[in-house]
KOLDREN-335242 format. One record per residue (C-alpha): residue number from 1; residue in one letter; x, y, z. Coordinates in steps of 0.5 Angstrom, whole numbers. Layout:
REM residues N
{kolgu NUM "a" {X Y Z}}
...
REM end
This chain:
REM residues 378
{kolgu 1 "m" {-26 35 -33}}
{kolgu 2 "e" {-32 36 -37}}
{kolgu 3 "y" {-38 32 -34}}
{kolgu 4 "p" {-41 27 -36}}
{kolgu 5 "k" {-36 26 -41}}
{kolgu 6 "v" {-30 22 -37}}
{kolgu 7 "d" {-23 21 -40}}
{kolgu 8 "f" {-17 18 -37}}
{kolgu 9 "l" {-10 18 -38}}
{kolgu 10 "y" {-6 11 -39}}
{kolgu 11 "l" {1 11 -37}}
{kolgu 12 "s" {5 4 -39}}
{kolgu 13 "e" {12 3 -36}}
{kolgu 14 "r" {15 6 -41}}
{kolgu 15 "d" {11 12 -40}}
{kolgu 16 "m" {12 12 -33}}
{kolgu 17 "i" {20 12 -34}}
{kolgu 18 "a" {19 18 -39}}
{kolgu 19 "a" {15 22 -34}}
{kolgu 20 "g" {21 21 -29}}
{kolgu 21 "v" {19 16 -24}}
{kolgu 22 "k" {26 14 -23}}
{kolgu 23 "d" {28 21 -20}}
{kolgu 24 "m" {30 18 -13}}
{kolgu 25 "k" {32 25 -10}}
{kolgu 26 "g" {25 28 -12}}
{kolgu 27 "c" {22 21 -9}}
{kolgu 28 "i" {25 22 -3}}
{kolgu 29 "e" {23 30 -2}}
{kolgu 30 "t" {16 27 -4}}
{kolgu 31 "m" {16 22 1}}
{kolgu 32 "e" {18 27 6}}
{kolgu 33 "e" {12 32 5}}
{kolgu 34 "m" {8 26 5}}
{kolgu 35 "f" {10 24 12}}
{kolgu 36 "r" {9 32 14}}
{kolgu 37 "l" {2 31 12}}
{kolgu 38 "m" {1 25 15}}
{kolgu 39 "k" {3 28 22}}
{kolgu 40 "a" {-2 33 21}}
{kolgu 41 "g" {-8 28 20}}
{kolgu 42 "n" {-9 30 12}}
{kolgu 43 "y" {-9 23 10}}
{kolgu 44 "r" {-14 17 10}}
{kolgu 45 "m" {-12 10 9}}
{kolgu 46 "g" {-17 4 9}}
{kolgu 47 "g" {-20 0 15}}
{kolgu 48 "a" {-24 3 21}}
{kolgu 49 "n" {-18 7 24}}
{kolgu 50 "g" {-16 10 17}}
{kolgu 51 "n" {-9 7 17}}
{kolgu 52 "s" {-10 0 14}}
{kolgu 53 "h" {-4 -3 10}}
{kolgu 54 "g" {-10 -6 5}}
{kolgu 55 "c" {-15 -11 4}}
{kolgu 56 "m" {-11 -18 2}}
{kolgu 57 "v" {-14 -24 -1}}
{kolgu 58 "t" {-10 -30 1}}
{kolgu 59 "f" {-12 -38 -2}}
{kolgu 60 "p" {-13 -44 2}}
{kolgu 61 "t" {-7 -50 3}}
{kolgu 62 "s" {-12 -54 -1}}
{kolgu 63 "s" {-19 -53 -5}}
{kolgu 64 "p" {-25 -58 -7}}
{kolgu 65 "f" {-25 -53 -13}}
{kolgu 66 "p" {-20 -55 -18}}
{kolgu 67 "e" {-20 -48 -21}}
{kolgu 68 "m" {-18 -44 -15}}
{kolgu 69 "p" {-11 -42 -13}}
{kolgu 70 "v" {-8 -45 -7}}
{kolgu 71 "d" {-3 -42 -2}}
{kolgu 72 "g" {4 -41 -4}}
{kolgu 73 "p" {10 -37 -3}}
{kolgu 74 "d" {8 -29 -4}}
{kolgu 75 "r" {1 -32 -7}}
{kolgu 76 "r" {-4 -26 -6}}
{kolgu 77 "f" {-8 -21 -9}}
{kolgu 78 "m" {-9 -14 -5}}
{kolgu 79 "a" {-12 -7 -6}}
{kolgu 80 "m" {-9 -1 -2}}
{kolgu 81 "p" {-13 5 -2}}
{kolgu 82 "a" {-12 12 0}}
{kolgu 83 "y" {-13 19 0}}
{kolgu 84 "l" {-7 24 1}}
{kolgu 85 "g" {-9 32 2}}
{kolgu 86 "g" {-4 38 1}}
{kolgu 87 "k" {-1 39 -5}}
{kolgu 88 "f" {-3 32 -8}}
{kolgu 89 "d" {-10 32 -6}}
{kolgu 90 "m" {-11 26 -9}}
{kolgu 91 "a" {-15 19 -8}}
{kolgu 92 "g" {-13 12 -11}}
{kolgu 93 "m" {-11 5 -10}}
{kolgu 94 "k" {-6 1 -12}}
{kolgu 95 "w" {-8 -6 -14}}
{kolgu 96 "y" {-3 -12 -15}}
{kolgu 97 "g" {-3 -20 -15}}
{kolgu 98 "s" {3 -24 -13}}
{kolgu 99 "n" {6 -31 -14}}
{kolgu 100 "v" {13 -33 -14}}
{kolgu 101 "e" {12 -37 -19}}
{kolgu 102 "n" {12 -31 -24}}
{kolgu 103 "r" {19 -31 -25}}
{kolgu 104 "k" {19 -38 -29}}
{kolgu 105 "k" {15 -34 -34}}
{kolgu 106 "g" {20 -28 -34}}
{kolgu 107 "l" {15 -24 -30}}
{kolgu 108 "p" {16 -20 -23}}
{kolgu 109 "r" {14 -23 -17}}
{kolgu 110 "s" {8 -18 -16}}
{kolgu 111 "i" {5 -14 -22}}
{kolgu 112 "l" {2 -8 -20}}
{kolgu 113 "m" {-2 -2 -22}}
{kolgu 114 "l" {-5 4 -19}}
{kolgu 115 "v" {-11 8 -21}}
{kolgu 116 "l" {-12 16 -19}}
{kolgu 117 "n" {-19 18 -18}}
{kolgu 118 "d" {-22 25 -17}}
{kolgu 119 "k" {-24 26 -10}}
{kolgu 120 "e" {-31 29 -11}}
{kolgu 121 "t" {-34 24 -16}}
{kolgu 122 "g" {-29 18 -16}}
{kolgu 123 "a" {-28 18 -24}}
{kolgu 124 "p" {-21 16 -26}}
{kolgu 125 "l" {-16 21 -28}}
{kolgu 126 "a" {-10 16 -29}}
{kolgu 127 "f" {-9 8 -30}}
{kolgu 128 "m" {-1 7 -29}}
{kolgu 129 "s" {4 2 -29}}
{kolgu 130 "a" {6 1 -22}}
{kolgu 131 "n" {12 -4 -21}}
{kolgu 132 "i" {17 2 -22}}
{kolgu 133 "l" {13 7 -18}}
{kolgu 134 "s" {12 2 -12}}
{kolgu 135 "a" {20 0 -12}}
{kolgu 136 "y" {22 7 -12}}
{kolgu 137 "r" {17 10 -7}}
{kolgu 138 "t" {19 3 -3}}
{kolgu 139 "g" {27 6 -3}}
{kolgu 140 "a" {25 13 -2}}
{kolgu 141 "v" {22 12 5}}
{kolgu 142 "p" {28 9 7}}
{kolgu 143 "g" {31 14 4}}
{kolgu 144 "v" {28 19 8}}
{kolgu 145 "g" {31 16 14}}
{kolgu 146 "f" {38 15 11}}
{kolgu 147 "k" {38 23 10}}
{kolgu 148 "y" {36 24 18}}
{kolgu 149 "f" {39 18 22}}
{kolgu 150 "a" {45 16 18}}
{kolgu 151 "p" {52 19 20}}
{kolgu 152 "e" {53 25 16}}
{kolgu 153 "d" {60 22 14}}
{kolgu 154 "s" {58 15 12}}
{kolgu 155 "t" {63 11 8}}
{kolgu 156 "t" {60 4 9}}
{kolgu 157 "a" {54 1 8}}
{kolgu 158 "a" {51 -6 7}}
{kolgu 159 "i" {45 -10 4}}
{kolgu 160 "v" {42 -16 6}}
{kolgu 161 "g" {38 -19 1}}
{kolgu 162 "p" {40 -16 -6}}
{kolgu 163 "g" {33 -16 -9}}
{kolgu 164 "v" {29 -11 -13}}
{kolgu 165 "m" {27 -7 -7}}
{kolgu 166 "s" {35 -7 -5}}
{kolgu 167 "k" {36 -3 -12}}
{kolgu 168 "t" {32 3 -10}}
{kolgu 169 "a" {34 3 -3}}
{kolgu 170 "l" {42 3 -5}}
{kolgu 171 "a" {40 9 -10}}
{kolgu 172 "a" {37 12 -4}}
{kolgu 173 "i" {43 11 0}}
{kolgu 174 "i" {47 14 -5}}
{kolgu 175 "a" {43 20 -6}}
{kolgu 176 "a" {42 21 2}}
{kolgu 177 "r" {50 20 3}}
{kolgu 178 "p" {54 21 -3}}
{kolgu 179 "g" {60 19 1}}
{kolgu 180 "i" {59 12 1}}
{kolgu 181 "k" {65 8 -2}}
{kolgu 182 "s" {64 1 0}}
{kolgu 183 "v" {58 -3 0}}
{kolgu 184 "r" {58 -10 3}}
{kolgu 185 "i" {52 -15 0}}
{kolgu 186 "k" {50 -21 3}}
{kolgu 187 "g" {45 -26 -1}}
{kolgu 188 "r" {43 -33 -2}}
{kolgu 189 "g" {45 -35 -9}}
{kolgu 190 "q" {50 -33 -14}}
{kolgu 191 "k" {45 -31 -19}}
{kolgu 192 "s" {42 -26 -15}}
{kolgu 193 "l" {49 -23 -13}}
{kolgu 194 "d" {52 -23 -20}}
{kolgu 195 "s" {45 -19 -22}}
{kolgu 196 "f" {45 -14 -17}}
{kolgu 197 "i" {53 -12 -17}}
{kolgu 198 "g" {53 -12 -24}}
{kolgu 199 "a" {48 -7 -25}}
{kolgu 200 "a" {50 -3 -18}}
{kolgu 201 "k" {57 -2 -21}}
{kolgu 202 "l" {54 1 -28}}
{kolgu 203 "d" {50 6 -24}}
{kolgu 204 "y" {56 7 -18}}
{kolgu 205 "p" {63 6 -22}}
{kolgu 206 "n" {66 9 -16}}
{kolgu 207 "v" {63 5 -10}}
{kolgu 208 "e" {67 -2 -9}}
{kolgu 209 "f" {62 -8 -8}}
{kolgu 210 "i" {64 -13 -3}}
{kolgu 211 "t" {60 -20 -3}}
{kolgu 212 "v" {60 -23 4}}
{kolgu 213 "q" {58 -30 7}}
{kolgu 214 "s" {54 -28 13}}
{kolgu 215 "i" {50 -22 16}}
{kolgu 216 "e" {55 -21 21}}
{kolgu 217 "e" {60 -20 16}}
{kolgu 218 "a" {55 -15 13}}
{kolgu 219 "v" {53 -11 19}}
{kolgu 220 "r" {60 -10 22}}
{kolgu 221 "e" {63 -3 21}}
{kolgu 222 "s" {58 -1 17}}
{kolgu 223 "d" {55 6 18}}
{kolgu 224 "i" {48 4 14}}
{kolgu 225 "v" {45 -3 14}}
{kolgu 226 "y" {39 -4 10}}
{kolgu 227 "v" {35 -11 10}}
{kolgu 228 "s" {30 -14 5}}
{kolgu 229 "t" {29 -21 5}}
{kolgu 230 "s" {23 -26 4}}
{kolgu 231 "v" {22 -31 9}}
{kolgu 232 "p" {16 -35 12}}
{kolgu 233 "t" {13 -32 17}}
{kolgu 234 "g" {11 -35 24}}
{kolgu 235 "n" {18 -38 26}}
{kolgu 236 "l" {22 -33 29}}
{kolgu 237 "d" {28 -37 28}}
{kolgu 238 "e" {28 -36 21}}
{kolgu 239 "y" {28 -29 21}}
{kolgu 240 "p" {34 -25 19}}
{kolgu 241 "y" {38 -24 26}}
{kolgu 242 "v" {43 -18 28}}
{kolgu 243 "k" {47 -19 34}}
{kolgu 244 "e" {48 -12 38}}
{kolgu 245 "d" {55 -13 39}}
{kolgu 246 "w" {56 -13 31}}
{kolgu 247 "i" {53 -6 30}}
{kolgu 248 "k" {57 0 30}}
{kolgu 249 "k" {56 5 35}}
{kolgu 250 "g" {52 11 31}}
{kolgu 251 "a" {50 6 26}}
{kolgu 252 "m" {43 6 22}}
{kolgu 253 "l" {39 0 21}}
{kolgu 254 "c" {33 0 16}}
{kolgu 255 "t" {28 -6 14}}
{kolgu 256 "t" {22 -6 10}}
{kolgu 257 "a" {21 -14 12}}
{kolgu 258 "a" {23 -19 17}}
{kolgu 259 "l" {29 -17 22}}
{kolgu 260 "r" {30 -20 29}}
{kolgu 261 "f" {34 -17 35}}
{kolgu 262 "d" {35 -19 42}}
{kolgu 263 "d" {29 -16 46}}
{kolgu 264 "d" {34 -13 51}}
{kolgu 265 "f" {37 -9 46}}
{kolgu 266 "i" {30 -7 43}}
{kolgu 267 "i" {27 -5 50}}
{kolgu 268 "n" {33 -2 53}}
{kolgu 269 "r" {38 1 48}}
{kolgu 270 "a" {36 1 41}}
{kolgu 271 "r" {33 8 38}}
{kolgu 272 "n" {26 5 35}}
{kolgu 273 "v" {23 9 29}}
{kolgu 274 "a" {17 7 25}}
{kolgu 275 "d" {15 11 19}}
{kolgu 276 "n" {8 11 21}}
{kolgu 277 "i" {7 9 28}}
{kolgu 278 "k" {-1 8 27}}
{kolgu 279 "l" {0 3 22}}
{kolgu 280 "y" {4 -2 27}}
{kolgu 281 "e" {-2 0 32}}
{kolgu 282 "a" {-7 -2 27}}
{kolgu 283 "w" {-3 -9 25}}
{kolgu 284 "e" {-3 -10 33}}
{kolgu 285 "e" {-10 -9 33}}
{kolgu 286 "e" {-11 -14 27}}
{kolgu 287 "y" {-6 -19 29}}
{kolgu 288 "k" {-6 -19 37}}
{kolgu 289 "p" {-3 -22 41}}
{kolgu 290 "d" {3 -24 37}}
{kolgu 291 "a" {3 -20 31}}
{kolgu 292 "y" {10 -20 30}}
{kolgu 293 "n" {9 -28 28}}
{kolgu 294 "t" {5 -25 22}}
{kolgu 295 "i" {8 -18 20}}
{kolgu 296 "p" {16 -19 22}}
{kolgu 297 "i" {18 -12 22}}
{kolgu 298 "p" {22 -10 28}}
{kolgu 299 "a" {17 -4 30}}
{kolgu 300 "v" {11 -10 30}}
{kolgu 301 "r" {16 -13 35}}
{kolgu 302 "v" {16 -7 39}}
{kolgu 303 "e" {8 -6 39}}
{kolgu 304 "d" {8 -14 42}}
{kolgu 305 "l" {13 -12 47}}
{kolgu 306 "v" {8 -6 49}}
{kolgu 307 "a" {2 -10 49}}
{kolgu 308 "q" {5 -15 54}}
{kolgu 309 "g" {7 -9 59}}
{kolgu 310 "k" {15 -11 57}}
{kolgu 311 "m" {16 -4 54}}
{kolgu 312 "s" {14 3 55}}
{kolgu 313 "p" {10 6 48}}
{kolgu 314 "e" {15 12 49}}
{kolgu 315 "r" {21 8 47}}
{kolgu 316 "i" {19 8 40}}
{kolgu 317 "d" {19 15 36}}
{kolgu 318 "d" {14 16 30}}
{kolgu 319 "l" {18 19 24}}
{kolgu 320 "g" {13 25 23}}
{kolgu 321 "d" {14 27 30}}
{kolgu 322 "i" {22 28 28}}
{kolgu 323 "l" {20 31 21}}
{kolgu 324 "t" {16 36 25}}
{kolgu 325 "g" {21 38 30}}
{kolgu 326 "k" {17 35 36}}
{kolgu 327 "v" {22 30 37}}
{kolgu 328 "p" {30 31 36}}
{kolgu 329 "v" {33 27 30}}
{kolgu 330 "h" {38 24 35}}
{kolgu 331 "r" {36 23 43}}
{kolgu 332 "n" {43 20 45}}
{kolgu 333 "k" {50 21 42}}
{kolgu 334 "d" {52 14 38}}
{kolgu 335 "e" {45 11 39}}
{kolgu 336 "i" {44 6 34}}
{kolgu 337 "v" {37 7 30}}
{kolgu 338 "v" {33 1 28}}
{kolgu 339 "y" {28 4 23}}
{kolgu 340 "s" {22 0 21}}
{kolgu 341 "v" {18 1 14}}
{kolgu 342 "g" {12 -2 13}}
{kolgu 343 "g" {9 1 7}}
{kolgu 344 "m" {3 5 6}}
{kolgu 345 "p" {-2 6 0}}
{kolgu 346 "v" {-1 14 1}}
{kolgu 347 "e" {6 13 -1}}
{kolgu 348 "d" {4 11 -8}}
{kolgu 349 "i" {-1 16 -9}}
{kolgu 350 "a" {4 21 -7}}
{kolgu 351 "w" {9 19 -12}}
{kolgu 352 "g" {4 17 -17}}
{kolgu 353 "t" {1 24 -17}}
{kolgu 354 "v" {7 27 -18}}
{kolgu 355 "v" {9 23 -24}}
{kolgu 356 "y" {2 23 -27}}
{kolgu 357 "r" {2 31 -27}}
{kolgu 358 "r" {9 31 -30}}
{kolgu 359 "a" {6 26 -35}}
{kolgu 360 "l" {1 31 -37}}
{kolgu 361 "e" {6 37 -37}}
{kolgu 362 "l" {10 33 -42}}
{kolgu 363 "g" {4 30 -46}}
{kolgu 364 "i" {6 23 -44}}
{kolgu 365 "g" {1 17 -44}}
{kolgu 366 "t" {-5 15 -48}}
{kolgu 367 "k" {-12 19 -47}}
{kolgu 368 "l" {-17 13 -46}}
{kolgu 369 "n" {-25 15 -46}}
{kolgu 370 "l" {-29 12 -40}}
{kolgu 371 "w" {-36 14 -44}}
{kolgu 372 "e" {-38 20 -47}}
{kolgu 373 "k" {-45 20 -43}}
{kolgu 374 "p" {-46 14 -38}}
{kolgu 375 "y" {-51 9 -40}}
{kolgu 376 "m" {-54 8 -33}}
{kolgu 377 "v" {-55 14 -29}}
{kolgu 378 "v" {-59 13 -22}}
REM end
């Protein structure tokens, strides 16, 4: 870049697809490299501890101001800044607004954009559509877990909550374990089930997709279980529940959202793994003493139990320790792995950087000018 002139690249959703944002295998490999860099400490996220998920704007249940939005399902704005070093060496931020009512307008629940910035000046390098990018990195982080923890001879998987995130999680399951022959699907409504299965059959014609009526039916005999459901937080009884007796020995369970087990199982027998333990410690610090009431991911429940003195912190492993060989991939034969995925802006920076650089190589996108020379310079 030749300063003071600043140009940046705009990438539409169509541009992102052309630049390879849907390359799941490449995205899994990118997430794996990102976790190794994180373990070395070569990253920063928001907050004083450098591990914040982001800064969220929520709305009141009622307001004296007629123009102000009021609270509703998934109604929020959120900024998720980060820096990632190594071969990425990039700063940036994902920004999104979310409202479940969007679906009535033919829009996705959340509309996301990602900006990449020069680490020295803060000048924009790229401004890109991030819905597909976010969905694929969200699937690829479980994909790293599937690659390491799922039985190598896995043939049966289960999806609880057949939404957008589950589509990319399914892509990650197949990429990591191509021997999958059947997938059981548990959903709430027939419309979402039909949509999910219809698309899945086109992508994976050799896989059998089976609709089931309960979480128990989905979990029993499955080698891999992925759960991604949207539920109100605060009432633990409404969180999807999995009983230990339903789980196949040696199976792997992964969630990016609410999931509940019996505490006795979590404390004494589950192999608990977090994508980044510091993220859950930051949530515990922010939402103590019962962070699980607000962030319903199993690793958050682990942190609550540790804080209550009911569980040793050694009973949960960090993915980075496993990837760098500090901790074994499996501690016990036939162990059941519960892998929690919290979602972090460094993931967006990592995959966004790869796609941005590929777009530059291929000549994809629209170059926009911020200024030839800034009008105001202090």
